[in-house]
TIPANU-944619 format. One record per residue: residue in one letter; z, y, x of N, C-alpha, C in turn. Coordinates in nm, 2 decimals. Layout:
// residues N
R rest    npz    npy    npx   capz   capy   capx    cpz    cpy    cpx
R    a      Z      Y      X      Z      Y      X      Z      Y      X
...
This chain:
// residues 203
R rest    npz    npy    npx   capz   capy   capx    cpz    cpy    cpx
R    m  -2.95  -8.15  -0.12  -2.84  -8.13  -0.23  -2.82  -8.28  -0.26
R    g  -2.69  -8.36  -0.30  -2.68  -8.46  -0.38  -2.71  -8.45  -0.52
R    e  -2.76  -8.59  -0.56  -2.76  -8.61  -0.73  -2.63  -8.57  -0.79
R    r  -2.53  -8.59  -0.75  -2.40  -8.54  -0.82  -2.36  -8.43  -0.81
R    s  -2.37  -8.34  -0.77  -2.41  -8.19  -0.72  -2.51  -8.12  -0.82
R    s  -2.61  -8.18  -0.81  -2.70  -8.14  -0.89  -2.66  -8.18  -1.08
R    i  -2.61  -8.28  -1.07  -2.54  -8.30  -1.25  -2.45  -8.18  -1.28
R    v  -2.35  -8.15  -1.15  -2.22  -8.06  -1.20  -2.31  -7.91  -1.19
R    i  -2.39  -7.86  -1.11  -2.47  -7.77  -1.13  -2.52  -7.76  -1.25
R    s  -2.60  -7.86  -1.30  -2.67  -7.84  -1.46  -2.56  -7.84  -1.53
R    r  -2.44  -7.89  -1.56  -2.38  -7.83  -1.65  -2.33  -7.74  -1.64
R    y  -2.24  -7.65  -1.53  -2.21  -7.54  -1.56  -2.32  -7.45  -1.54
R    g  -2.44  -7.46  -1.49  -2.54  -7.38  -1.57  -2.55  -7.36  -1.70
R    n  -2.55  -7.50  -1.77  -2.57  -7.48  -1.91  -2.48  -7.38  -1.98
R    t  -2.37  -7.41  -1.93  -2.23  -7.32  -1.97  -2.27  -7.19  -1.98
R    l  -2.30  -7.15  -1.84  -2.34  -7.04  -1.82  -2.47  -6.92  -1.92
R    i  -2.58  -7.03  -1.93  -2.67  -7.02  -1.99  -2.63  -6.96  -2.15
R    q  -2.51  -7.10  -2.21  -2.47  -7.05  -2.32  -2.35  -6.94  -2.34
R    f  -2.29  -6.87  -2.24  -2.22  -6.77  -2.20  -2.32  -6.65  -2.21
R    i  -2.42  -6.63  -2.17  -2.50  -6.52  -2.16  -2.55  -6.52  -2.31
R    k  -2.60  -6.61  -2.37  -2.65  -6.62  -2.52  -2.52  -6.60  -2.60
R    f  -2.48  -6.62  -2.60  -2.33  -6.60  -2.68  -2.32  -6.44  -2.67
R    g  -2.33  -6.38  -2.55  -2.26  -6.25  -2.53  -2.41  -6.17  -2.61
R    l  -2.50  -6.22  -2.59  -2.64  -6.12  -2.65  -2.62  -6.15  -2.78
R    v  -2.54  -6.26  -2.90  -2.56  -6.26  -3.00  -2.44  -6.19  -3.04
R    g  -2.34  -6.18  -2.95  -2.21  -6.09  -2.96  -2.23  -5.91  -2.95
R    g  -2.35  -5.93  -2.90  -2.41  -5.76  -2.87  -2.42  -5.74  -3.02
R    s  -2.53  -5.86  -3.07  -2.59  -5.79  -3.20  -2.48  -5.80  -3.32
R    g  -2.38  -5.90  -3.30  -2.26  -5.86  -3.39  -2.19  -5.76  -3.37
R    v  -2.15  -5.69  -3.25  -2.12  -5.56  -3.22  -2.14  -5.48  -3.34
R    i  -2.31  -5.44  -3.34  -2.37  -5.36  -3.39  -2.34  -5.37  -3.56
R    v  -2.36  -5.49  -3.58  -2.32  -5.53  -3.72  -2.18  -5.48  -3.76
R    n  -2.10  -5.50  -3.65  -1.96  -5.51  -3.70  -1.96  -5.33  -3.72
R    m  -2.00  -5.27  -3.66  -1.98  -5.12  -3.62  -2.04  -5.05  -3.74
R    v  -2.18  -5.10  -3.77  -2.25  -5.05  -3.86  -2.16  -5.05  -4.01
R    a  -2.08  -5.18  -4.01  -2.05  -5.22  -4.11  -1.90  -5.15  -4.10
R    l  -1.83  -5.13  -4.05  -1.72  -5.00  -4.03  -1.73  -4.89  -4.04
R    v  -1.85  -4.85  -4.00  -1.90  -4.72  -4.04  -1.93  -4.66  -4.22
R    i  -1.99  -4.77  -4.28  -2.00  -4.78  -4.42  -1.88  -4.78  -4.48
R    a  -1.79  -4.86  -4.44  -1.70  -4.90  -4.51  -1.58  -4.73  -4.49
R    n  -1.56  -4.73  -4.37  -1.53  -4.57  -4.37  -1.54  -4.48  -4.46
R    k  -1.70  -4.48  -4.45  -1.75  -4.35  -4.54  -1.71  -4.36  -4.65
R    l  -1.73  -4.51  -4.71  -1.76  -4.51  -4.86  -1.63  -4.50  -4.94
R    f  -1.54  -4.53  -4.82  -1.36  -4.53  -4.90  -1.33  -4.41  -4.88
R    g  -1.37  -4.31  -4.76  -1.35  -4.23  -4.74  -1.43  -4.12  -4.90
R    w  -1.54  -4.11  -4.92  -1.60  -4.05  -5.04  -1.52  -4.11  -5.18
R    g  -1.52  -4.22  -5.18  -1.54  -4.28  -5.32  -1.33  -4.28  -5.36
R    f  -1.28  -4.30  -5.23  -1.13  -4.32  -5.30  -1.02  -4.17  -5.23
R    d  -1.13  -4.11  -5.13  -1.02  -4.00  -5.08  -0.92  -4.04  -4.98
R    v  -0.97  -4.14  -4.91  -0.87  -4.18  -4.80  -0.92  -4.18  -4.66
R    t  -0.85  -4.16  -4.58  -0.86  -4.19  -4.39  -0.78  -4.29  -4.33
R    p  -0.87  -4.29  -4.24  -0.83  -4.43  -4.18  -0.67  -4.46  -4.15
R    h  -0.58  -4.32  -4.09  -0.46  -4.35  -4.06  -0.38  -4.34  -4.23
R    d  -0.41  -4.33  -4.30  -0.34  -4.35  -4.47  -0.30  -4.47  -4.47
R    t  -0.16  -4.47  -4.53  -0.11  -4.61  -4.55  -0.14  -4.72  -4.68
R    v  -0.19  -4.84  -4.64  -0.19  -4.90  -4.79  -0.06  -4.97  -4.83
R    l   0.01  -5.00  -4.76   0.12  -5.09  -4.81   0.23  -5.07  -4.68
R    n   0.38  -5.09  -4.72   0.49  -5.09  -4.61   0.50  -5.25  -4.60
R    l   0.49  -5.27  -4.48   0.56  -5.45  -4.46   0.71  -5.49  -4.45
R    l   0.71  -5.55  -4.59   0.86  -5.62  -4.57   0.97  -5.50  -4.56
R    g   0.98  -5.36  -4.60   1.07  -5.31  -4.56   1.10  -5.29  -4.43
R    t   0.99  -5.28  -4.34   1.05  -5.24  -4.18   0.94  -5.12  -4.18
R    r   0.95  -5.07  -4.06   0.89  -4.90  -4.01   0.73  -4.96  -3.97
R    f   0.71  -5.03  -4.05   0.61  -5.07  -3.96   0.47  -5.07  -4.12
R    h   0.30  -5.05  -4.11   0.28  -5.04  -4.23   0.12  -5.07  -4.21
R    l   0.05  -5.15  -4.32  -0.07  -5.14  -4.36  -0.16  -5.03  -4.33
R    r  -0.28  -5.03  -4.28  -0.36  -4.89  -4.30  -0.48  -4.94  -4.33
R    w  -0.53  -4.79  -4.33  -0.67  -4.80  -4.39  -0.74  -4.88  -4.32
R    y  -0.76  -4.83  -4.17  -0.85  -4.85  -4.05  -0.81  -5.01  -4.02
R    h  -0.72  -5.10  -4.04  -0.70  -5.24  -4.08  -0.78  -5.30  -4.18
R    i  -0.77  -5.22  -4.27  -0.89  -5.28  -4.40  -1.02  -5.27  -4.34
R    f  -1.04  -5.15  -4.28  -1.18  -5.12  -4.24  -1.24  -5.21  -4.18
R    a  -1.16  -5.27  -4.05  -1.20  -5.30  -3.89  -1.15  -5.47  -3.98
R    t  -1.11  -5.50  -4.09  -1.14  -5.63  -4.16  -1.26  -5.68  -4.23
R    i  -1.29  -5.59  -4.31  -1.43  -5.59  -4.37  -1.56  -5.63  -4.28
R    a  -1.57  -5.52  -4.17  -1.65  -5.50  -4.05  -1.61  -5.68  -3.99
R    f  -1.54  -5.70  -3.98  -1.52  -5.85  -3.92  -1.55  -6.00  -3.97
R    v  -1.53  -5.96  -4.13  -1.61  -6.09  -4.21  -1.76  -6.03  -4.22
R    v  -1.79  -5.93  -4.22  -1.95  -5.93  -4.20  -2.02  -5.97  -4.09
R    a  -1.95  -5.94  -3.97  -2.05  -5.96  -3.83  -1.98  -6.10  -3.80
R    n  -1.85  -6.19  -3.83  -1.87  -6.30  -3.81  -1.94  -6.37  -3.89
R    t  -1.94  -6.35  -3.99  -2.07  -6.45  -4.05  -2.23  -6.42  -4.01
R    w  -2.25  -6.33  -3.96  -2.35  -6.32  -3.89  -2.36  -6.38  -3.76
R    n  -2.26  -6.39  -3.66  -2.23  -6.41  -3.52  -2.26  -6.61  -3.55
R    f  -2.19  -6.62  -3.66  -2.16  -6.76  -3.67  -2.31  -6.82  -3.71
R    q  -2.40  -6.79  -3.77  -2.53  -6.82  -3.81  -2.61  -6.82  -3.70
R    i  -2.63  -6.70  -3.58  -2.70  -6.70  -3.53  -2.66  -6.81  -3.39
R    n  -2.50  -6.84  -3.36  -2.45  -6.90  -3.26  -2.50  -7.02  -3.32
R    r  -2.47  -7.08  -3.43  -2.52  -7.23  -3.46  -2.68  -7.25  -3.45
R    w  -2.78  -7.15  -3.47  -2.92  -7.19  -3.46  -2.96  -7.15  -3.33
R    w  -2.90  -7.11  -3.21  -2.96  -7.06  -3.10  -2.89  -7.09  -2.95
R    t  -2.73  -7.05  -2.98  -2.63  -7.04  -2.88  -2.64  -7.21  -2.85
R    f  -2.57  -7.26  -2.94  -2.52  -7.37  -2.93  -2.60  -7.50  -3.00
R    k  -2.70  -7.46  -3.07  -2.81  -7.54  -3.11  -2.71  -7.66  -3.17
R    s  -2.63  -7.68  -3.31  -2.58  -7.72  -3.36  -2.61  -7.74  -3.49
R    h  -2.73  -7.66  -3.54  -2.76  -7.67  -3.66  -2.83  -7.82  -3.74
R    g  -2.86  -7.90  -3.62  -2.92  -8.04  -3.69  -2.79  -8.15  -3.64
R    h  -2.67  -8.10  -3.61  -2.56  -8.21  -3.61  -2.43  -8.19  -3.72
R    g  -2.40  -8.05  -3.71  -2.27  -8.04  -3.75  -2.32  -8.00  -3.89
R    r  -2.19  -8.01  -4.03  -2.20  -7.95  -4.16  -2.18  -7.83  -4.15
R    w  -2.29  -7.74  -4.23  -2.26  -7.58  -4.24  -2.10  -7.56  -4.25
R    l  -2.07  -7.59  -4.33  -1.95  -7.55  -4.41  -1.82  -7.58  -4.32
R    r  -1.83  -7.71  -4.26  -1.71  -7.76  -4.17  -1.71  -7.65  -4.04
R    e  -1.84  -7.63  -3.98  -1.85  -7.55  -3.84  -1.80  -7.40  -3.86
R    f  -1.86  -7.36  -4.02  -1.85  -7.21  -4.07  -1.68  -7.18  -4.05
R    l  -1.60  -7.30  -4.13  -1.49  -7.30  -4.17  -1.41  -7.26  -4.01
R    a  -1.48  -7.34  -3.93  -1.41  -7.40  -3.77  -1.40  -7.23  -3.73
R    f  -1.52  -7.20  -3.72  -1.57  -7.03  -3.66  -1.48  -6.94  -3.70
R    f  -1.49  -6.96  -3.86  -1.40  -6.83  -3.90  -1.26  -6.85  -3.86
R    a  -1.16  -6.97  -3.84  -1.06  -7.00  -3.78  -1.08  -6.92  -3.61
R    v  -1.16  -6.97  -3.57  -1.12  -6.92  -3.47  -1.14  -6.75  -3.47
R    g  -1.21  -6.70  -3.55  -1.25  -6.57  -3.55  -1.12  -6.52  -3.56
R    l  -1.05  -6.56  -3.69  -0.91  -6.52  -3.72  -0.84  -6.46  -3.60
R    l  -0.81  -6.58  -3.48  -0.76  -6.56  -3.39  -0.81  -6.41  -3.29
R    s  -0.96  -6.43  -3.27  -1.00  -6.27  -3.22  -0.96  -6.15  -3.30
R    w  -0.98  -6.19  -3.44  -0.94  -6.08  -3.55  -0.80  -6.04  -3.49
R    v  -0.72  -6.11  -3.49  -0.56  -6.08  -3.44  -0.56  -6.02  -3.33
R    v  -0.63  -6.04  -3.23  -0.63  -6.01  -3.11  -0.66  -5.83  -3.09
R    s  -0.79  -5.84  -3.16  -0.86  -5.71  -3.17  -0.78  -5.62  -3.25
R    q  -0.71  -5.65  -3.33  -0.61  -5.57  -3.46  -0.50  -5.49  -3.38
R    i  -0.45  -5.62  -3.32  -0.36  -5.57  -3.22  -0.38  -5.45  -3.11
R    v  -0.52  -5.47  -3.09  -0.53  -5.43  -2.96  -0.58  -5.22  -3.00
R    m  -0.65  -5.27  -3.16  -0.68  -5.13  -3.27  -0.53  -5.07  -3.29
R    t  -0.44  -5.13  -3.32  -0.33  -5.09  -3.36  -0.28  -5.02  -3.23
R    l  -0.25  -5.06  -3.10  -0.18  -4.98  -3.00  -0.27  -4.81  -2.98
R    l  -0.42  -4.86  -3.01  -0.50  -4.74  -2.94  -0.55  -4.66  -3.09
R    m  -0.48  -4.66  -3.18  -0.49  -4.56  -3.31  -0.32  -4.51  -3.34
R    n  -0.21  -4.56  -3.28  -0.08  -4.59  -3.30  -0.04  -4.45  -3.26
R    p  -0.02  -4.33  -3.28   0.05  -4.21  -3.24   0.18  -4.22  -3.18
R    t   0.24  -4.32  -3.17   0.35  -4.39  -3.09   0.35  -4.41  -2.99
R    s   0.20  -4.51  -2.97   0.17  -4.59  -2.83   0.16  -4.52  -2.68
R    p   0.17  -4.58  -2.61   0.18  -4.52  -2.49   0.00  -4.54  -2.48
R    l  -0.05  -4.64  -2.57  -0.21  -4.65  -2.51  -0.30  -4.61  -2.62
R    e  -0.25  -4.53  -2.70  -0.32  -4.44  -2.78  -0.42  -4.33  -2.73
R    l  -0.56  -4.34  -2.79  -0.64  -4.28  -2.74  -0.62  -4.13  -2.78
R    s  -0.65  -4.07  -2.66  -0.59  -3.92  -2.71  -0.69  -3.85  -2.82
R    p  -0.61  -3.81  -2.90  -0.66  -3.71  -3.00  -0.74  -3.61  -2.98
R    r  -0.69  -3.54  -2.85  -0.72  -3.40  -2.82  -0.90  -3.41  -2.79
R    i  -0.92  -3.57  -2.72  -1.06  -3.59  -2.71  -1.11  -3.68  -2.85
R    f  -1.06  -3.80  -2.88  -1.15  -3.89  -2.99  -1.06  -3.79  -3.14
R    d  -1.15  -3.67  -3.15  -1.07  -3.61  -3.29  -1.16  -3.62  -3.40
R    s  -1.24  -3.69  -3.37  -1.35  -3.76  -3.49  -1.39  -3.65  -3.53
R    s  -1.44  -3.49  -3.48  -1.52  -3.40  -3.47  -1.69  -3.45  -3.50
R    t  -1.72  -3.57  -3.40  -1.84  -3.66  -3.43  -1.84  -3.78  -3.44
R    g  -1.93  -3.90  -3.50  -1.95  -4.02  -3.47  -1.90  -4.06  -3.29
R    l  -1.95  -4.02  -3.21  -1.92  -4.04  -3.10  -1.77  -4.02  -3.04
R    r  -1.68  -3.92  -3.10  -1.58  -3.89  -3.05  -1.43  -3.94  -3.15
R    n  -1.54  -4.02  -3.23  -1.42  -4.12  -3.37  -1.34  -4.17  -3.30
R    q  -1.22  -4.22  -3.31  -1.09  -4.24  -3.27  -1.12  -4.40  -3.30
R    l  -1.11  -4.42  -3.43  -1.11  -4.51  -3.50  -1.25  -4.62  -3.46
R    y  -1.36  -4.56  -3.43  -1.48  -4.65  -3.41  -1.45  -4.70  -3.24
R    w  -1.40  -4.63  -3.17  -1.39  -4.67  -3.04  -1.28  -4.73  -3.00
R    a  -1.22  -4.72  -3.08  -1.07  -4.84  -3.11  -1.12  -4.97  -3.14
R    n  -1.21  -4.96  -3.25  -1.29  -5.10  -3.26  -1.33  -5.18  -3.20
R    l  -1.43  -5.10  -3.13  -1.53  -5.16  -3.01  -1.48  -5.22  -2.87
R    i  -1.35  -5.12  -2.86  -1.22  -5.18  -2.74  -1.19  -5.33  -2.77
R    g  -1.13  -5.30  -2.90  -1.08  -5.43  -2.97  -1.21  -5.55  -2.97
R    i  -1.31  -5.51  -2.99  -1.35  -5.67  -2.99  -1.40  -5.70  -2.86
R    f  -1.43  -5.62  -2.78  -1.45  -5.65  -2.62  -1.36  -5.72  -2.58
R    v  -1.22  -5.69  -2.59  -1.13  -5.77  -2.55  -1.12  -5.91  -2.61
R    a  -1.16  -5.91  -2.75  -1.14  -6.06  -2.81  -1.24  -6.14  -2.76
R    m  -1.37  -6.10  -2.71  -1.47  -6.18  -2.69  -1.47  -6.28  -2.61
R    p  -1.41  -6.25  -2.51  -1.39  -6.42  -2.39  -1.28  -6.51  -2.46
R    v  -1.19  -6.47  -2.53  -1.12  -6.59  -2.65  -1.18  -6.63  -2.74
R    n  -1.31  -6.56  -2.79  -1.38  -6.62  -2.90  -1.49  -6.74  -2.86
R    f  -1.51  -6.68  -2.74  -1.66  -6.79  -2.66  -1.58  -6.91  -2.64
R    v  -1.45  -6.90  -2.56  -1.41  -6.98  -2.52  -1.36  -7.13  -2.63
R    v  -1.28  -7.06  -2.74  -1.24  -7.18  -2.84  -1.34  -7.24  -2.92
R    n  -1.50  -7.17  -2.94  -1.58  -7.18  -3.02  -1.68  -7.27  -2.94
R    k  -1.67  -7.30  -2.80  -1.77  -7.37  -2.73  -1.66  -7.50  -2.71
R    l  -1.53  -7.49  -2.71  -1.47  -7.61  -2.69  -1.44  -7.69  -2.82
R    w  -1.47  -7.62  -2.97  -1.38  -7.68  -3.09  -1.51  -7.64  -3.21
R    t  -1.53  -7.53  -3.22  -1.63  -7.51  -3.31  -1.76  -7.58  -3.36
R    f  -1.79  -7.57  -3.20  -1.96  -7.65  -3.21  -1.95  -7.78  -3.10
R    k  -1.84  -7.87  -3.10  -1.84  -7.98  -3.05  -1.93  -8.08  -3.09
R    a  -1.93  -8.05  -3.23  -2.03  -8.17  -3.26  -2.19  -8.18  -3.16
R    v  -2.22  -8.07  -3.13  -2.30  -8.10  -3.05  -2.30  -8.21  -2.95
R    r  -2.19  -8.21  -2.88  -2.14  -8.26  -2.77  -2.11  -8.45  -2.82
R    v  -2.07  -8.45  -2.95  -2.04  -8.59  -3.01  -2.17  -8.64  -3.04
R    s  -2.25  -8.55  -3.10  -2.36  -8.62  -3.18  -2.47  -8.68  -3.09
R    r  -2.52  -8.58  -3.02  -2.63  -8.60  -2.93  -2.62  -8.73  -2.84
R    v  -2.74  -8.76  -2.79  -2.73  -8.88  -2.70  -2.72  -8.88  -2.57
R    p  -2.64  -8.90  -2.47  -2.60  -8.87  -2.32  -2.77  -8.88  -2.25
R    d  -2.77  -8.81  -2.16  -2.88  -8.86  -2.05  -2.82  -8.94  -1.98
R    k  -2.93  -9.05  -1.89  -2.90  -9.13  -1.82  -2.79  -9.08  -1.69
R    y  -2.79  -8.97  -1.65  -2.71  -8.92  -1.55  -2.54  -8.94  -1.59
R    e  -2.57  -8.91  -1.74  -2.42  -8.91  -1.79  -2.35  -9.01  -1.82
R    l  -2.43  -9.13  -1.83  -2.39  -9.27  -1.83  -2.34  -9.32  -1.73
R    l  -2.36  -9.29  -1.61  -2.30  -9.34  -1.51  -2.18  -9.34  -1.45
R    t  -2.14  -9.41  -1.41  -2.01  -9.40  -1.32  -1.97  -9.36  -1.22
R    e  -1.85  -9.31  -1.19  -1.85  -9.23  -1.04  -1.91  -9.31  -0.93
R    k  -1.89  -9.44  -0.94  -1.87  -9.54  -0.84  -2.07  -9.59  -0.79
R    q  -2.14  -9.54  -0.94  -2.26  -9.59  -0.93  -2.33  -9.42  -0.87
R    l  -2.27  -9.33  -0.96  -2.32  -9.21  -0.88  -2.31  -9.23  -0.69
R    r  -2.19  -9.25  -0.67  -2.18  -9.28  -0.53  -2.26  -9.35  -0.42
R    d  -2.30  -9.46  -0.50  -2.40  -9.61  -0.47  -2.55  -9.52  -0.42
R    r  -2.50  -9.45  -0.57  -2.68  -9.39  -0.56  -2.75  -9.27  -0.43
R    e  -2.63  -9.22  -0.39  -2.64  -9.09  -0.32  -2.64  -9.19  -0.19
R    l  -2.57  -9.29  -0.15  -2.56  -9.34  -0.01  -2.72  -9.44   0.01
R    s  -2.77  -9.48  -0.13  -2.90  -9.56  -0.11  -2.99  -9.43  -0.08
R    r  -2.99  -9.28  -0.13  -3.09  -9.18  -0.09  -3.11  -9.13   0.06
R    k  -3.00  -9.16   0.13  -2.95  -9.11   0.23  -2.99  -9.22   0.37
R    s  -2.98  -9.35   0.32  -3.03  -9.46   0.40  -3.16  -9.47   0.42
């Protein structure tokens, strides 16, 4: 295997490792998100006697409404996004020694808003009784936590948005790592130098 091939594999391998770590952190974030969602749902249900499908407000006189399940999911998103940011910063992308916390957090949160929009769209499609993608109320009748339509819609929305979240965070949020770190000796080599090194190894 040539030296250039080894470098390419190393770089792609690093991205794969980061994706696996990101997935593990995301898995813990899913748990945090779901716990926050359940707590919000229970607290607002007990304290204000509201259900997830109840209307919060109408959207500018249209037939669309902001509903309580959007609010519950947003609360859960903020809690989980803060959790995910700190763990990803410290472990996945290892940028805690390079970028400023607030700057990276705002960037991460902005990216999170993109995934939040995706998850909100998915959740609405799965919760709306007029949607062809609605999770069947006959199955998801909220008789138990495992048959709760809100919880499943939120979970599916999270997994749909996760790949978007990873790609944008790697390319933008934690770029301070790539900018700030000292490049290794192979990255300083030009394409011609790499070819010359390979030829000299074969001769």
